[in-house]
C-alpha positions in Angstrom: 82.5 113.4 103.4 81.8 113.7 107.2 84.3 112.5 109.8 84.3 112.0 113.5 87.6 111.3 115.2 88.6 109.4 118.3 92.0 108.5 119.8 92.6 105.3 117.9 90.0 105.4 115.1 87.8 107.7 113.1 84.4 107.3 111.4 83.8 108.4 107.8 80.4 108.9 106.2 80.5 109.2 102.5 77.7 110.7 100.4 76.2 109.8 97.0 78.7 110.4 94.2 81.9 110.4 96.4 84.8 108.4 95.1 85.3 105.5 97.5 89.0 104.8 97.2 90.1 108.4 96.8 88.0 109.6 99.8 89.2 107.0 102.2 92.8 107.4 101.1 92.6 111.2 101.5 91.0 110.9 104.9 94.0 108.8 106.1 96.7 110.8 104.4 95.3 114.2 105.7 95.5 112.8 109.2 99.1 111.5 108.6 98.0 108.0 109.6 100.9 105.6 109.8 98.8 102.5 109.0 95.2 101.6 109.3 92.6 98.8 109.0 89.4 99.9 107.3 85.9 98.3 107.4 82.7 99.6 105.8 79.3 98.9 104.4 76.7 100.7 102.3 75.9 100.9 98.6 78.2 101.6 95.6 78.0 102.0 91.8 80.4 102.3 88.9 82.3 99.5 90.4 85.6 98.0 89.0 86.8 94.9 90.8 89.6 92.4 90.0 91.8 89.6 91.0 95.6 89.3 90.6 96.9 86.8 88.2 100.3 85.6 89.5 101.1 84.0 86.1 100.7 87.2 84.1 101.6 89.5 87.0 98.5 91.7 86.2 95.1 92.2 87.6 92.1 90.9 85.7 89.5 93.6 86.0 85.8 93.7 85.6 83.5 96.7 85.4 80.1 96.1 87.1 77.4 98.6 86.0 74.5 99.7 88.2 74.1 99.9 91.9 75.4 97.3 94.3 74.9 96.6 98.0 78.2 96.8 99.7 78.2 93.9 102.1 81.8 94.3 103.2 84.7 96.6 102.6 87.9 95.5 104.1 91.1 97.4 103.5 94.4 98.4 104.9 96.2 101.7 104.5 99.9 102.3 104.3 102.6 104.1 102.2 104.7 103.2 99.2 107.4 105.5 97.8 106.1 108.3 100.0 102.6 108.1 98.6 99.5 106.9 100.5 98.1 103.5 99.5 94.7 102.0 100.3 94.4 98.3 99.5 90.7 97.6 99.4 88.7 94.4 98.9 84.9 94.2 98.7 82.0 91.7 98.8 79.0 93.1 96.9 75.6 91.9 95.9 73.2 92.9 93.1 69.4 93.3 93.3 69.0 89.5 93.0 71.3 89.0 95.9 74.0 87.5 93.7 77.4 88.0 95.3 80.6 89.3 93.6 83.8 90.5 95.0 87.5 91.1 94.7 90.1 93.9 94.8 88.3 97.2 94.5 89.8 99.5 91.9 87.1 102.0 91.6 83.6 102.9 92.9 81.3 105.8 93.6 78.9 105.9 96.5 75.5 105.0 95.3 73.4 105.7 98.4 75.8 106.0 101.4 79.0 104.4 102.7 79.8 104.2 106.4 83.4 103.4 107.3 85.5 102.9 110.4 89.2 103.4 110.2 91.3 101.9 113.0 94.6 103.8 113.0 98.2 103.1 114.2 101.0 105.6 114.4 103.8 103.3 113.1 104.3 104.0 109.4 103.6 100.9 107.3 105.7 100.9 104.1 105.1 98.8 101.0 108.0 97.7 98.9 108.1 95.7 95.6 108.4 92.0 96.1 110.1 90.9 92.8 109.0 87.3 93.3 105.3 88.2 93.5 105.2 91.4 91.4 103.4 93.5 94.0 104.3 96.0 96.6 103.9 94.2 99.9 104.2 95.1 103.6 107.8 95.7 104.6 107.8 94.1 108.0 110.9 93.0 110.0 111.8 89.3 110.0 110.9 87.5 113.2 113.8 85.7 115.0 
């Protein structure tokens, strides 16, 4: 992993075999980022994506073998129970340009992954929303 920092963002270049979610999470946590918005593109493999089923309160996951073109990685970064949390979603395409996507649970870099992380100092905390079954942003109510 290579990183170039600026005042309000940093760039991350991941290499073949790097763990996508763990690497980006570590880069944010190591810099004590309060919150962040993440965007990236490249190529990934060993992909697991999913979608949240509100009815069952679980994620339906799918493993996608082989290499995939990463058309878009969008994520946010925050904290839950004192631990760093990356919430990533992806849009990917196969070699026939068939598009898939969803919440990204796991992936390794297949060729390269280039990411920009826009950072903010205010700590974004996630707390469990009992009605939804997920840890959501804990933002103040607007008057």
